[in-house]
Backbone as ProteinMPNN parsed JSONL, in Angstrom:
{"seq_chain_A": "XXXXXXXXXXXXXXXXXXXXXXXXXXXXXXXXXXXXXXXXXXXXXXXXXXXXXXXXXXXXXXXXXXXXXXXXXXXXXXXXXXXXXXXXXXXXXXXXXXXXXXXXXXXXXXXXXXXXXXXXXXXXXXXXXXXXXXXXXXXXXX", "coords_chain_A": {"N_chain_A": [[123.63, 131.496, 113.748], [125.358, 133.562, 113.659], [127.247, 133.002, 115.533], [129.08, 131.302, 114.469], [132.424, 130.545, 113.725], [134.296, 129.795, 111.746], [134.748, 129.256, 108.21], [134.622, 126.626, 107.375], [133.032, 125.425, 109.322], [130.642, 126.796, 108.856], [130.103, 125.937, 106.253], [129.664, 123.241, 106.771], [127.339, 123.438, 108.39], [125.505, 124.575, 106.597], [125.398, 122.805, 104.434], [124.947, 120.244, 105.354], [123.0, 117.326, 105.264], [119.628, 116.296, 106.026], [117.337, 113.715, 107.203], [115.435, 113.641, 105.185], [116.896, 114.317, 102.991], [117.452, 117.038, 102.67], [119.168, 120.139, 102.75], [120.392, 122.901, 104.76], [120.216, 125.166, 103.177], [118.152, 124.577, 101.384], [116.001, 124.478, 103.18], [116.036, 127.083, 104.173], [115.396, 128.58, 101.857], [112.902, 127.476, 101.302], [111.272, 128.187, 103.487], [111.607, 130.874, 103.468], [113.514, 132.332, 105.086], [115.721, 134.157, 104.898], [117.335, 135.951, 106.417], [119.137, 134.436, 107.903], [121.288, 134.087, 106.274], [122.787, 136.383, 106.305], [125.46, 136.78, 106.978], [129.029, 137.085, 106.583], [130.439, 134.71, 106.272], [128.443, 132.848, 105.554], [127.68, 134.001, 103.174], [130.012, 133.636, 101.687], [130.03, 130.829, 101.437], [127.699, 130.429, 99.943], [128.422, 131.817, 97.598], [130.526, 130.207, 96.797], [129.184, 127.845, 96.142], [127.71, 128.865, 94.067], [129.683, 129.326, 92.145], [130.477, 126.775, 91.612], [130.653, 123.454, 90.014], [127.925, 123.023, 89.779], [126.745, 125.295, 88.873], [125.077, 127.074, 86.251], [126.268, 128.766, 84.525], [125.08, 130.757, 82.982], [124.13, 129.59, 80.613], [121.975, 128.05, 78.366], [122.307, 125.467, 77.421], [124.054, 124.269, 79.256], [122.378, 124.09, 81.4], [120.668, 122.129, 80.686], [119.653, 118.864, 81.269], [119.947, 116.666, 79.573], [121.978, 117.553, 77.858], [124.109, 117.796, 79.654], [124.382, 115.114, 80.491], [125.167, 113.907, 78.108], [127.514, 115.27, 77.25], [129.149, 115.84, 79.477], [129.088, 114.127, 81.794], [129.603, 111.486, 81.126], [131.8, 109.917, 81.728], [131.811, 109.328, 84.443], [129.587, 107.965, 85.192], [128.078, 105.142, 86.622], [127.449, 102.085, 85.384], [125.406, 99.638, 86.218], [124.324, 97.397, 84.982], [126.156, 96.806, 83.001], [128.516, 96.237, 84.4], [127.772, 94.195, 86.14], [127.07, 91.665, 84.868], [125.017, 88.804, 84.345], [126.09, 86.486, 83.308], [128.774, 86.601, 83.728], [131.655, 85.297, 85.354], [132.03, 84.987, 88.874], [134.429, 86.059, 91.2], [135.306, 84.21, 93.83], [137.141, 84.671, 95.805], [137.103, 87.395, 96.158], [134.963, 88.04, 97.723], [134.055, 89.07, 100.96], [133.907, 88.161, 104.45], [130.808, 88.33, 106.113], [129.898, 90.65, 108.683], [128.156, 89.559, 110.581], [128.541, 86.887, 110.362], [129.888, 85.161, 112.165], [128.128, 85.226, 114.337], [125.855, 84.043, 113.214], [126.897, 81.512, 112.626], [127.493, 80.678, 115.204], [125.003, 80.445, 116.521], [123.618, 78.74, 114.871], [123.898, 75.942, 115.202], [122.706, 75.572, 117.713], [120.095, 76.412, 117.159], [119.337, 74.511, 115.264], [119.306, 72.189, 116.855], [117.264, 72.833, 118.658], [115.063, 73.071, 116.905], [114.965, 70.46, 115.875], [114.399, 69.079, 118.245], [111.853, 70.108, 118.934], [110.404, 69.315, 116.655], [110.64, 66.521, 116.874], [109.288, 66.038, 119.316], [106.697, 66.932, 118.624], [106.118, 65.114, 116.563], [106.199, 62.696, 118.017], [104.058, 63.107, 119.776], [101.969, 63.268, 117.939], [102.032, 60.665, 116.801], [101.482, 59.171, 119.106], [98.861, 60.048, 119.707], [97.493, 59.184, 117.389], [97.927, 56.367, 117.492], [96.633, 55.793, 119.9], [94.042, 56.562, 119.184], [93.471, 54.632, 117.194], [93.645, 52.264, 118.67], [91.499, 52.55, 120.443], [89.283, 52.314, 118.803], [89.468, 49.744, 117.844], [88.524, 46.221, 118.052], [88.391, 44.515, 121.166], [90.916, 42.269, 122.37], [90.552, 39.126, 123.671]], "CA_chain_A": [[124.535, 131.545, 112.622], [126.381, 134.592, 113.878], [128.259, 132.47, 116.439], [129.989, 130.435, 113.725], [133.713, 131.234, 113.621], [135.083, 129.461, 110.561], [133.985, 128.959, 106.999], [134.416, 125.171, 107.358], [131.876, 125.152, 110.167], [129.469, 127.323, 108.166], [129.84, 125.037, 105.134], [129.058, 122.043, 107.354], [125.976, 123.738, 108.835], [124.621, 124.87, 105.474], [125.312, 121.726, 103.448], [124.65, 118.956, 105.984], [121.672, 116.87, 104.847], [118.834, 115.629, 107.047], [116.786, 112.422, 106.801], [114.696, 113.821, 103.94], [117.88, 114.741, 101.988], [117.413, 118.492, 102.508], [120.185, 120.847, 103.513], [119.89, 124.146, 105.357], [119.876, 126.126, 102.114], [116.802, 124.231, 100.916], [115.021, 124.868, 104.198], [116.016, 128.554, 104.223], [114.626, 129.089, 100.713], [111.525, 126.996, 101.376], [110.523, 128.955, 104.483], [111.941, 132.291, 103.233], [114.174, 132.897, 106.26], [117.031, 134.557, 104.376], [118.242, 136.657, 107.339], [120.184, 133.535, 108.367], [122.417, 134.165, 105.345], [123.324, 137.742, 106.333], [126.821, 136.831, 107.511], [130.056, 137.002, 105.547], [130.784, 133.304, 106.067], [127.359, 132.226, 104.792], [127.758, 134.547, 101.82], [131.132, 132.963, 101.013], [129.613, 129.468, 101.092], [126.73, 130.525, 98.85], [129.168, 132.181, 96.386], [131.289, 129.027, 96.391], [128.238, 126.967, 95.456], [127.339, 129.553, 92.824], [130.779, 129.162, 91.187], [130.836, 125.361, 91.553], [130.168, 122.795, 88.796], [126.467, 123.029, 89.713], [126.259, 126.536, 88.272], [124.727, 126.935, 84.842], [127.104, 129.745, 83.817], [124.213, 131.521, 82.077], [123.993, 128.917, 79.328], [120.812, 127.185, 78.315], [122.751, 124.092, 77.208], [124.616, 123.701, 80.48], [121.278, 123.834, 82.323], [119.929, 120.989, 80.175], [120.103, 117.583, 81.807], [120.392, 115.82, 78.468], [123.27, 118.056, 77.39], [125.124, 117.437, 80.655], [124.609, 113.677, 80.455], [125.866, 113.515, 76.88], [128.818, 115.886, 77.024], [129.977, 116.103, 80.651], [129.145, 113.127, 82.851], [129.643, 110.12, 80.6], [132.94, 109.168, 82.258], [131.686, 108.998, 85.864], [128.359, 107.227, 85.449], [128.292, 103.727, 86.94], [126.432, 101.266, 84.746], [125.345, 98.383, 86.958], [124.059, 96.289, 84.073], [127.372, 96.472, 82.275], [129.535, 95.671, 85.287], [127.254, 93.025, 86.86], [126.394, 90.753, 83.945], [124.682, 87.541, 84.998], [126.884, 85.39, 82.773], [130.178, 86.749, 84.128], [132.062, 84.514, 86.518], [132.327, 85.743, 90.083], [135.64, 85.628, 91.893], [134.903, 83.913, 95.202], [138.127, 85.236, 96.733], [136.86, 88.821, 96.376], [133.904, 88.207, 98.713], [134.532, 89.103, 102.342], [132.98, 87.607, 105.432], [129.827, 89.263, 106.649], [130.16, 90.875, 110.109], [127.309, 88.714, 111.423], [128.761, 85.495, 110.025], [130.213, 84.404, 113.384], [126.913, 85.103, 115.139], [125.012, 83.041, 112.565], [127.536, 80.215, 112.822], [127.434, 80.322, 116.618], [123.656, 80.08, 116.931], [122.963, 77.832, 113.935], [123.828, 74.618, 115.81], [121.714, 75.611, 118.787], [118.764, 76.502, 116.574], [119.024, 73.211, 114.659], [118.962, 71.255, 117.934], [115.944, 73.214, 119.182], [114.056, 72.718, 115.897], [114.846, 68.994, 115.849], [113.72, 68.666, 119.476], [110.429, 70.45, 118.822], [109.814, 68.455, 115.626], [110.557, 65.16, 117.424], [108.217, 66.019, 120.313], [105.418, 67.017, 117.913], [105.907, 63.841, 115.878], [105.886, 61.687, 119.029], [102.692, 63.372, 120.243], [101.049, 62.902, 116.855], [101.99, 59.202, 116.726], [100.794, 58.705, 120.313], [97.433, 60.323, 119.559], [96.965, 58.308, 116.347], [97.915, 54.994, 117.998], [95.577, 55.755, 120.907], [92.775, 56.615, 118.461], [93.28, 53.349, 116.519], [93.426, 51.241, 119.677], [90.171, 52.727, 121.023], [88.256, 51.86, 117.85], [89.668, 48.33, 117.489], [87.863, 45.308, 118.999], [89.289, 44.062, 122.235], [91.441, 40.909, 122.222], [90.435, 38.417, 124.945]], "C_chain_A": [[125.638, 132.582, 112.848], [127.485, 134.1, 114.815], [129.281, 131.583, 115.736], [131.276, 131.2, 113.455], [134.446, 130.972, 112.312], [134.169, 129.14, 109.382], [133.704, 127.463, 106.868], [133.161, 124.812, 108.156], [130.589, 125.629, 109.507], [129.099, 126.426, 106.986], [129.169, 123.755, 105.647], [127.612, 122.302, 107.749], [125.021, 123.953, 107.664], [124.415, 123.67, 104.543], [125.042, 120.355, 104.047], [123.208, 118.565, 105.664], [120.955, 116.193, 106.016], [118.267, 114.325, 106.491], [116.065, 112.527, 105.464], [115.571, 114.369, 102.819], [117.769, 116.235, 101.668], [118.569, 119.092, 103.287], [119.595, 122.16, 104.016], [119.511, 125.166, 104.299], [118.494, 125.83, 101.529], [115.742, 124.698, 101.899], [114.906, 126.389, 104.28], [115.215, 129.117, 103.061], [113.174, 128.65, 100.772], [110.689, 127.843, 102.331], [110.828, 130.454, 104.448], [112.499, 132.968, 104.496], [115.604, 133.281, 105.881], [117.873, 135.385, 105.339], [119.328, 135.757, 107.943], [121.434, 133.634, 107.501], [123.08, 135.537, 105.339], [124.685, 137.843, 106.996], [127.805, 136.664, 106.357], [130.39, 135.544, 105.241], [129.713, 132.583, 105.257], [127.375, 132.725, 103.36], [128.888, 133.889, 101.032], [130.75, 131.544, 100.585], [128.635, 129.491, 99.925], [127.428, 130.902, 97.548], [129.997, 131.002, 95.882], [130.397, 128.036, 95.654], [127.851, 127.563, 94.11], [128.409, 129.361, 91.745], [131.155, 127.703, 90.97], [130.362, 124.737, 90.236], [128.654, 122.733, 88.686], [125.926, 124.28, 89.024], [126.008, 126.326, 86.781], [125.552, 127.844, 83.957], [126.337, 130.441, 82.7], [124.086, 130.898, 80.696], [122.799, 127.983, 79.392], [121.229, 125.727, 78.171], [123.326, 123.475, 78.482], [123.549, 123.458, 81.54], [120.476, 122.612, 81.902], [120.511, 119.689, 80.727], [120.628, 116.682, 80.704], [121.762, 116.253, 77.956], [124.378, 117.664, 78.367], [125.424, 115.947, 80.626], [125.407, 113.252, 79.228], [127.296, 114.027, 76.865], [129.693, 116.03, 78.266], [130.135, 114.9, 81.571], [129.231, 111.694, 82.343], [130.748, 109.29, 81.243], [132.754, 108.75, 83.705], [130.381, 108.287, 86.191], [128.686, 105.754, 85.659], [127.147, 102.92, 86.356], [126.414, 99.898, 85.417], [125.092, 97.196, 86.039], [125.323, 95.854, 83.343], [128.394, 95.783, 83.174], [129.077, 94.412, 86.011], [126.458, 92.116, 85.939], [126.157, 89.408, 84.623], [125.546, 86.391, 84.499], [128.375, 85.529, 83.091], [130.468, 85.893, 85.352], [132.381, 85.428, 87.688], [133.597, 85.185, 90.713], [135.298, 85.446, 93.363], [135.874, 84.525, 96.196], [137.892, 86.72, 97.001], [135.75, 89.07, 97.4], [134.504, 88.172, 100.113], [133.479, 88.51, 103.263], [132.046, 88.702, 105.925], [130.095, 89.46, 108.14], [129.325, 89.986, 111.029], [127.542, 87.226, 111.178], [129.076, 84.653, 111.265], [128.968, 84.194, 114.23], [125.991, 84.044, 114.543], [125.59, 81.657, 112.797], [127.377, 79.747, 114.27], [126.053, 79.809, 117.012], [122.994, 79.088, 115.998], [122.851, 76.42, 114.518], [122.765, 74.549, 116.88], [120.298, 75.645, 118.207], [118.369, 75.189, 115.903], [118.6, 72.206, 115.727], [117.573, 71.562, 118.484], [114.852, 72.815, 118.193], [113.872, 71.212, 115.83], [114.127, 68.477, 117.096], [112.217, 68.92, 119.375], [109.75, 69.548, 117.796], [109.656, 67.029, 116.138], [109.435, 65.055, 118.44], [106.862, 66.071, 119.624], [105.113, 65.717, 117.178], [105.542, 62.743, 116.869], [104.466, 61.865, 119.559], [101.682, 62.95, 119.186], [100.927, 61.389, 116.745], [101.238, 58.622, 117.929], [99.285, 58.897, 120.19], [96.823, 59.386, 118.519], [96.894, 56.854, 116.813], [96.813, 54.836, 119.033], [94.208, 55.751, 120.233], [92.485, 55.278, 117.782], [92.968, 52.248, 117.544], [92.048, 51.363, 120.329], [89.088, 52.159, 120.11], [88.377, 50.37, 117.509], [88.944, 47.43, 118.485], [88.882, 44.795, 120.027], [89.693, 42.609, 121.994], [91.359, 40.206, 123.578], [90.547, 36.954, 124.76]], "O_chain_A": [[126.726, 132.473, 112.281], [128.549, 134.715, 114.886], [130.253, 131.157, 116.358], [131.245, 132.35, 113.017], [135.151, 131.852, 111.818], [132.995, 128.804, 109.541], [132.676, 127.068, 106.319], [132.34, 124.004, 107.721], [129.561, 124.955, 109.584], [127.918, 126.18, 106.741], [128.229, 123.249, 105.034], [126.743, 121.474, 107.476], [123.857, 123.557, 107.732], [123.356, 123.542, 103.93], [124.92, 119.383, 103.301], [122.299, 119.388, 105.783], [121.589, 115.595, 106.885], [118.676, 113.881, 105.418], [116.089, 111.576, 104.683], [115.054, 114.836, 101.804], [117.969, 116.644, 100.524], [118.913, 118.607, 104.365], [118.443, 122.486, 103.731], [118.582, 125.949, 104.499], [117.748, 126.757, 101.214], [114.713, 125.246, 101.504], [113.808, 126.923, 104.438], [114.427, 130.044, 103.254], [112.294, 129.389, 100.33], [109.543, 128.179, 102.033], [110.359, 131.208, 105.3], [112.026, 134.024, 104.915], [116.568, 132.793, 106.469], [119.072, 135.518, 105.092], [120.335, 136.261, 108.443], [122.528, 133.297, 107.955], [123.869, 135.825, 104.44], [125.029, 138.898, 107.529], [127.449, 136.163, 105.29], [130.6, 135.183, 104.083], [130.035, 131.791, 104.371], [127.112, 131.961, 102.432], [128.737, 133.614, 99.842], [131.108, 131.109, 99.49], [128.731, 128.665, 99.018], [127.078, 130.372, 96.494], [130.152, 130.823, 94.674], [130.811, 127.452, 94.652], [127.683, 126.839, 93.129], [128.082, 129.246, 90.563], [132.078, 127.423, 90.206], [129.734, 125.418, 89.425], [128.133, 122.423, 87.615], [124.759, 124.31, 88.634], [126.654, 125.498, 86.14], [125.527, 127.693, 82.736], [126.87, 130.682, 81.617], [123.948, 131.617, 79.706], [122.635, 127.223, 80.346], [120.583, 124.842, 78.732], [123.11, 122.294, 78.755], [123.78, 122.703, 82.484], [119.677, 122.105, 82.69], [121.718, 119.455, 80.656], [121.643, 116.008, 80.88], [122.609, 115.412, 77.654], [125.459, 117.249, 77.951], [126.584, 115.547, 80.723], [126.229, 112.339, 79.304], [128.208, 113.285, 76.499], [130.882, 116.319, 78.131], [131.231, 114.672, 82.085], [128.946, 110.767, 83.101], [130.636, 108.065, 81.296], [133.487, 107.877, 84.17], [130.1, 108.031, 87.362], [129.501, 105.192, 84.928], [126.002, 103.058, 86.788], [127.317, 99.09, 85.202], [125.595, 96.101, 86.292], [125.528, 94.665, 83.1], [129.064, 94.843, 82.745], [129.916, 93.629, 86.457], [125.292, 91.829, 86.207], [126.999, 88.933, 85.384], [125.715, 85.404, 85.216], [129.158, 84.643, 82.747], [129.646, 85.776, 86.261], [132.937, 86.511, 87.51], [133.802, 83.972, 90.746], [135.029, 86.421, 94.064], [135.483, 84.866, 97.312], [138.424, 87.257, 97.973], [135.607, 90.189, 97.893], [135.361, 87.339, 100.409], [132.311, 88.377, 102.895], [132.451, 89.847, 106.124], [130.49, 88.504, 108.807], [129.748, 89.69, 112.147], [126.822, 86.391, 111.724], [128.571, 83.537, 111.391], [128.766, 83.112, 114.782], [125.411, 83.239, 115.272], [124.856, 80.726, 113.129], [127.154, 78.564, 114.527], [125.947, 78.838, 117.761], [121.894, 78.623, 116.297], [121.821, 75.767, 114.35], [122.007, 73.582, 116.95], [119.403, 74.973, 118.719], [117.206, 74.789, 115.96], [117.644, 71.456, 115.53], [116.792, 70.647, 118.744], [113.822, 72.277, 118.599], [112.742, 70.732, 115.738], [113.333, 67.541, 117.01], [111.41, 68.046, 119.692], [108.643, 69.065, 118.035], [108.641, 66.388, 115.865], [108.695, 64.072, 118.43], [105.958, 65.325, 120.001], [103.967, 65.266, 117.171], [104.658, 61.935, 116.587], [103.752, 60.885, 119.767], [100.658, 62.344, 119.503], [99.816, 60.876, 116.609], [100.45, 57.689, 117.78], [98.516, 57.999, 120.533], [95.741, 58.845, 118.745], [95.9, 56.176, 116.554], [96.121, 53.818, 119.032], [93.311, 55.022, 120.657], [91.338, 54.831, 117.799], [92.114, 51.396, 117.296], [91.483, 50.347, 120.734], [88.101, 51.595, 120.581], [87.449, 49.802, 116.933], [88.761, 47.816, 119.64], [90.075, 44.674, 119.747], [88.906, 41.816, 121.477], [92.013, 40.627, 124.532], [90.471, 36.202, 125.732]]}, "name": "protein", "num_of_chains": 1, "seq": "XXXXXXXXXXXXXXXXXXXXXXXXXXXXXXXXXXXXXXXXXXXXXXXXXXXXXXXXXXXXXXXXXXXXXXXXXXXXXXXXXXXXXXXXXXXXXXXXXXXXXXXXXXXXXXXXXXXXXXXXXXXXXXXXXXXXXXXXXXXXXX"}
């Protein structure tokens, strides 16, 4: 951490998330390795987070999730049920082609031919076996 030269780099190192959605600050507090934060750049990043919208500003109401949802975040919440109603018409022109669409189109003909070939061979074998079975059990014509 002492080799970091800029605050941007320190912010990236401290706030970058891993696969389990943890950042370096979570890991530092979890394992109590606070000497990593003994640099001026790390202190600046921590103070920036402290003054950010995540801070509670020493108010019980601003720390309340219900209070924040009612009075602060109502304008930026995305309601999927409201925007994706099942009875609303969909605009087909707004849909884009899937990146794998060409690959599916390219191999669909080949796969249909292979499936039809296999099905035809299995049907021919089944008919051959059934006809052979019927002819063996039938009386001979002489």
